[in-house]
C-alpha positions in Angstrom: 21.0 -8.8 -8.8 18.0 -10.1 -6.9 16.3 -11.1 -10.2 19.2 -13.3 -11.0 19.1 -14.8 -7.4 15.4 -15.6 -7.9 16.0 -17.1 -11.4 18.9 -19.2 -10.1 16.9 -20.5 -7.2 14.0 -21.4 -9.5 16.3 -23.3 -11.9 18.0 -25.0 -9.0 14.6 -26.2 -7.6 12.8 -27.2 -10.8 15.5 -27.8 -13.4 13.7 -25.5 -15.8 15.4 -23.8 -18.8 16.5 -20.3 -18.3 14.5 -19.2 -21.3 11.2 -20.5 -19.7 11.4 -18.2 -16.7 9.4 -15.0 -16.5 9.6 -12.3 -13.8 6.9 -10.1 -12.4 8.0 -6.7 -11.1 5.5 -5.3 -8.6 6.5 -2.0 -7.1 5.8 -0.8 -3.6 3.7 2.4 -3.2 3.3 5.4 -1.0 0.5 7.9 -0.6 1.7 11.4 0.2 -1.8 12.4 1.1 -5.0 10.4 1.5 -4.4 8.5 4.8 -7.2 6.2 5.9 -9.9 7.5 3.6 -9.9 5.0 0.7 -12.1 2.6 2.5 -14.7 5.5 2.9 -14.6 6.2 -0.9 -12.5 9.3 -0.4 -9.9 10.9 -2.7 -6.2 9.9 -2.4 -2.9 10.5 -4.0 -0.1 8.0 -4.6 2.9 6.8 -6.6 5.0 3.7 -6.8 8.6 3.4 -5.7 11.8 2.1 -7.3 11.6 -0.7 -4.7 9.6 -3.8 -5.4 8.4 -7.3 -4.9 9.8 -9.7 -7.6 8.4 -13.1 -8.6 10.2 -15.5 -10.9 7.9 -18.2 -12.3 7.5 -21.0 -14.8 4.4 -23.0 -15.8 3.9 -26.5 -14.5 2.6 -29.5 -16.4 0.1 -30.4 -13.7 -2.5 -28.4 -11.9 -0.4 -27.5 -8.9 1.1 -24.3 -7.5 4.4 -24.4 -5.6 5.9 -21.1 -4.3 9.0 -20.5 -2.3 10.0 -17.2 -0.6 13.4 -15.7 -0.1 12.1 -13.8 2.9 10.0 -16.5 4.7 10.6 -20.1 5.5 8.9 -23.1 3.9 7.3 -23.8 0.6 3.6 -23.3 -0.2 2.1 -26.0 -2.4 -1.5 -26.9 -3.3 -3.7 -28.0 -6.2 -5.8 -25.5 -8.2 -8.8 -27.8 -7.5 -8.2 -27.9 -3.8 -7.2 -24.5 -2.4 -6.7 -24.6 1.4 -8.4 -22.0 3.6 -6.4 -19.1 4.9 -4.0 -19.7 7.8 -3.2 -17.0 10.4 0.1 -15.3 9.7 0.9 -17.5 6.7 2.7 -15.8 3.8 1.1 -18.3 1.5 -2.3 -16.8 2.0 -1.8 -14.4 -0.8 -1.1 -16.9 -3.6 -4.0 -19.1 -2.4 -6.2 -16.0 -2.4 -5.0 -15.0 -5.9 -6.0 -18.5 -7.2 -9.5 -18.2 -5.7 -9.9 -14.6 -6.9 -9.2 -15.6 -10.5 -11.4 -18.6 -10.3 -14.4 -16.4 -9.6 -14.2 -15.1 -13.2 -11.8 -17.3 -15.1 -10.8 -21.0 -15.6 -7.3 -21.8 -14.5 -5.8 -24.9 -16.2 -2.1 -24.4 -15.5 -0.3 -24.2 -12.2 3.2 -22.7 -11.7 6.4 -23.0 -9.8 7.6 -19.6 -8.4 10.1 -17.9 -6.1 9.2 -14.6 -4.5 11.4 -11.9 -2.9 11.3 -8.3 -1.9 13.8 -5.4 -1.9 12.5 -3.6 1.3 11.5 -4.4 4.8 7.8 -5.2 5.0 5.5 -2.6 6.5 3.6 0.4 5.4 4.4 0.3 1.7 1.7 -2.1 0.6 3.9 -5.1 0.1 0.9 -7.3 0.7 -1.0 -5.7 -2.3 2.2 -5.9 -4.4 2.7 -9.6 -3.8 -1.0 -10.2 -4.4 -0.7 -8.4 -7.8 2.4 -10.3 -8.6 0.7 -13.7 -8.1 -2.3 -12.5 -10.2 0.0 -11.4 -13.1 2.0 -14.7 -13.0 -1.1 -16.9 -12.9 -2.7 -14.9 -15.7 0.5 -15.3 -17.8 0.8 -19.0 -17.5 -2.9 -19.4 -18.3 -2.9 -16.9 -21.2 -5.6 -14.8 -19.5 -6.0 -11.3 -20.9 -6.9 -9.4 -17.7 -7.0 -5.6 -17.5 -5.4 -3.5 -14.8 -8.9 -2.4 -13.8 -10.0 -6.0 -13.3 -6.9 -6.9 -11.4 -7.7 -4.1 -8.9 -10.9 -5.8 -8.1 -9.2 -9.3 -8.0 -6.6 -8.1 -5.5 -9.4 -6.6 -3.4 -11.0 -10.1 -3.4 -7.8 -11.5 -1.9 -7.7 -8.9 0.9 -11.4 -8.2 1.5 -12.9 -11.6 1.0 -10.2 -14.2 1.5 -8.3 -12.4 4.2 -11.1 -10.4 5.8 -9.3 -7.0 5.7 -11.8 -4.2 5.0 -9.5 -1.9 3.1 -10.2 0.1 0.0 -8.7 0.2 -3.5 -5.8 2.7 -3.1 -3.0 0.2 -2.7 -3.6 -2.1 -5.7 -4.7 0.9 -7.8 -1.4 2.7 -7.4 0.6 -0.5 -8.0 -1.3 -1.2 -11.2 -2.0 2.3 -12.6 1.0 4.5 -11.6 3.3 6.1 -14.2 6.9 7.0 -13.6 7.4 10.7 -12.5 3.7 11.3 -11.9 1.5 11.7 -8.9 -1.8 9.7 -9.3 -5.0 11.3 -8.0 -7.6 8.7 -7.4 -11.3 9.2 -6.6 -12.1 6.0 -4.8 -15.9 6.4 -5.3 -15.9 6.9 -9.1 -12.7 4.9 -9.6 -11.3 7.6 -11.8 -7.6 8.4 -12.1 -5.7 11.6 -13.0 -2.0 11.4 -13.6 -0.3 14.7 -12.6 3.3 15.0 -13.9 6.1 16.0 -11.5 6.7 19.7 -12.2 10.0 19.7 -10.4 13.3 18.5 -11.9 13.6 14.7 -11.8 16.1 14.8 -9.0 14.5 17.7 -7.2 13.3 15.6 -4.3 13.7 12.2 -2.7 10.9 9.9 -1.4 12.1 9.2 2.1 11.1 5.9 3.7 12.1 5.1 7.2 11.3 1.6 8.3 10.5 1.5 12.0 11.4 -2.2 12.7 7.8 -2.9 13.7 6.0 -5.7 11.8 2.4 -6.7 12.4 -0.2 -7.9 10.0 -3.2 -5.6 9.5 -5.6 -8.3 10.3 -5.6 -8.4 14.1 -4.8 -4.7 14.5 -7.4 -2.0 15.0 -7.7 -1.5 11.2 -11.1 -3.1 10.8 -12.3 -1.3 14.0 -11.5 2.1 12.5 -13.4 1.2 9.3 -16.5 0.2 11.4 -16.2 3.5 13.4 -16.1 5.5 10.2 -19.2 3.7 8.9 -21.1 4.3 12.1 -20.3 8.0 11.9 -21.6 8.0 8.3 -24.8 6.2 9.4 -25.5 8.8 12.2 -24.8 11.8 10.0 -27.0 10.5 7.2 -29.8 9.7 9.6 -29.7 13.1 11.3 -29.9 14.8 7.9 -33.1 12.9 7.1 -31.5 10.4 4.7 -31.9 6.6 5.0 -28.4 5.1 5.3 -27.5 2.1 3.1 -26.4 -1.2 4.7 -22.7 -0.3 4.3 -22.6 3.5 4.6 -19.4 5.5 3.8 -18.4 8.9 4.9 -18.1 10.0 1.3 -21.8 9.7 1.1 -22.2 12.5 3.6 -22.3 16.0 2.0 -19.9 18.4 3.4 -22.7 20.8 4.5 -24.3 17.9 6.4 -21.1 17.3 8.2 -20.7 21.0 9.0 -24.3 21.0 10.5 -24.3 17.8 12.4 -20.6 16.8 12.9 -20.4 18.4 16.4 -23.1 16.0 17.6 -21.1 12.8 16.9 -20.0 11.0 20.1 -16.4 10.2 20.8 -14.5 8.7 19.1 -16.7 8.9 16.0 -16.3 12.7 16.0 -12.5 12.3 15.6 -12.8 9.7 12.8 -15.1 12.0 10.8 -12.9 15.0 11.5 -10.0 13.1 10.0 -11.9 12.0 6.9 -13.2 15.5 6.0 -10.0 17.3 6.8 -7.9 14.7 4.9 -10.0 14.9 1.8 -9.5 18.7 1.8 -5.7 18.2 2.2 -5.7 15.8 -0.7 -7.3 18.4 -3.0 -5.1 21.2 -1.8 -2.0 18.9 -2.1 -2.8 18.0 -5.7 -3.1 21.7 -6.5 0.3 22.3 -4.8 1.9 19.5 -6.8 0.7 21.0 -10.1 2.5 24.2 -9.1 5.6 22.5 -8.0 5.1 23.7 -4.5 6.8 20.9 -2.5 6.9 23.2 0.6 3.1 23.4 0.8 2.8 19.7 0.0 5.2 19.0 2.9 3.1 21.1 5.3 0.0 19.2 4.3 1.8 15.9 4.9 2.7 17.0 8.4 -0.9 18.0 9.1 -2.0 14.6 7.7 0.4 12.8 10.1 -0.9 14.8 13.1 -4.5 14.0 12.2 -3.6 10.3 11.9 -2.2 10.4 15.4 -4.8 12.5 17.2 -8.0 12.0 15.1 -7.6 8.6 13.6 -5.5 7.3 16.5 -3.6 4.9 14.4 0.0 5.3 15.5 2.2 3.0 17.5 4.9 4.6 19.7 7.7 3.9 17.2 5.9 5.5 14.3 4.9 8.5 16.4 8.6 8.9 17.3 9.7 8.7 13.7 7.0 11.1 12.6 8.2 13.7 15.2 11.9 13.1 14.2 11.2 13.6 10.5 9.1 16.8 11.2 12.3 18.3 12.8 14.9 16.8 10.5 16.8 19.2 8.2 15.9 18.9 4.5 12.6 17.1 5.1 9.6 19.0 3.6 7.0 16.8 5.2 6.3 13.4 6.6 3.5 11.1 7.8 2.8 7.4 8.5 2.6 5.1 5.5 0.0 2.4 5.0 -2.6 1.8 7.8 -0.3 3.3 10.4 -0.3 0.5 12.9 3.2 -0.8 12.0 5.8 -0.4 9.4 7.2 2.9 8.0 7.1 6.6 7.9 7.5 8.4 4.6 8.5 11.9 3.7 9.6 14.2 0.8 13.1 15.5 1.2 15.8 17.5 -0.4 18.5 15.1 -1.9 21.2 17.5 -0.8 20.4 16.5 2.8 20.5 12.8 2.6 23.5 12.3 4.9 22.2 14.9 7.4 18.8 13.3 7.5 20.3 9.8 8.1 22.5 11.2 10.8 19.6 13.1 12.4 17.5 9.9 12.6 20.4 7.7 13.7 21.1 10.1 16.6 17.5 10.0 17.9 15.5 6.9 17.0 17.6 4.1 18.4 17.9 5.9 21.7 14.1 6.3 22.0 13.4 2.7 21.0 16.4 0.4 21.7 14.5 -2.7 20.7 14.2 -1.4 17.2 17.8 -0.2 16.9 19.0 -3.4 15.0 16.0 -3.4 12.7 15.1 0.1 11.5 16.5 1.4 8.2 16.5 4.6 6.1 15.9 4.6 2.3 15.9 7.4 -0.3 13.7 6.4 -3.2 12.4 7.7 -6.6 9.1 7.2 -8.3 8.4 4.2 -10.7 5.8 2.8 -13.0 3.1 0.1 -12.7 3.4 -3.6 -12.0 4.4 -5.6 -15.1 5.7 -8.9 -16.4 9.3 -8.1 -17.5 10.5 -8.7 -21.0 14.1 -8.1 -20.4 15.4 -5.3 -18.2 13.5 -3.5 -15.4 
């Protein structure tokens, strides 16, 4: 239905033929385990959801880009030869960043008209990475550029790391571009190697539970970059104390586990808590992947709860609404495990849950969350999702 809405709006605005319209399907993503470690070259797990960002587009006959959003006001328009600088809190930053990213490696000769929309509230599901990927795929299509998924991972990093100044890692765009339906993707962010682990349970054996908190805030301007810097400083100290010369941009993954075991207690606060989160989360990811292979969703759920607790107490990333949701989901019937999704400063909590408990879970949340946070009562929402595949340009049905 939303695809038709996007197509109709694009035809209405441009007068294009229906046959000329293409649509990018860019799914949102979750990470059951691997919170806050990708920017330190850790190991993570992830999968995409059957919820997405959609972008309908057609090529233009000039060298201009014009994009309209169904979710935000205004129209973003600029020339390929004159890309404006980023503007604070402007949704158009991502299409401008996508053009600049591609122009680092490719020649863009054709602009586009586009309409973008999403199927979920924004926050914690990497909608920013999904929309960046969508713009890249659309621009590549109208310019006949053969770009691999691996290259697009790096191009989307350019949008966020260079153009927007967000010091995140590669997990979000990697999951959006590399996931397969009904699999858990295990990613080593240092070697950039992927392992696809099939779901050993029956297809309908669990739901991916997403609870949107009603809190929206861009990552740039939160404590996200501060946490990255704290992790890097912990890595620098640990490497120095062990007799190694730290590089200019140290990462905690560079620190051997025996070095952390020997020197970790010497780290000052809060660096000690940041390192504790990193090393314990990497261990949880490895244990969780093993549990997934065995179909042990109960163990995976326990590890997710431990990850959520570490995000609160060691990484210190929660806002009050997310902490409340985490505690509610940990007590809800039929929920195997839960934690924050995304950077954890806004957005959503995720969980794995038993489909037989959908109504009980919804009622449990409805009875508790609005009372704790009346200002979010009109904005929060509960979603039961399934896994999906990678971002792609559609050739017919989804």
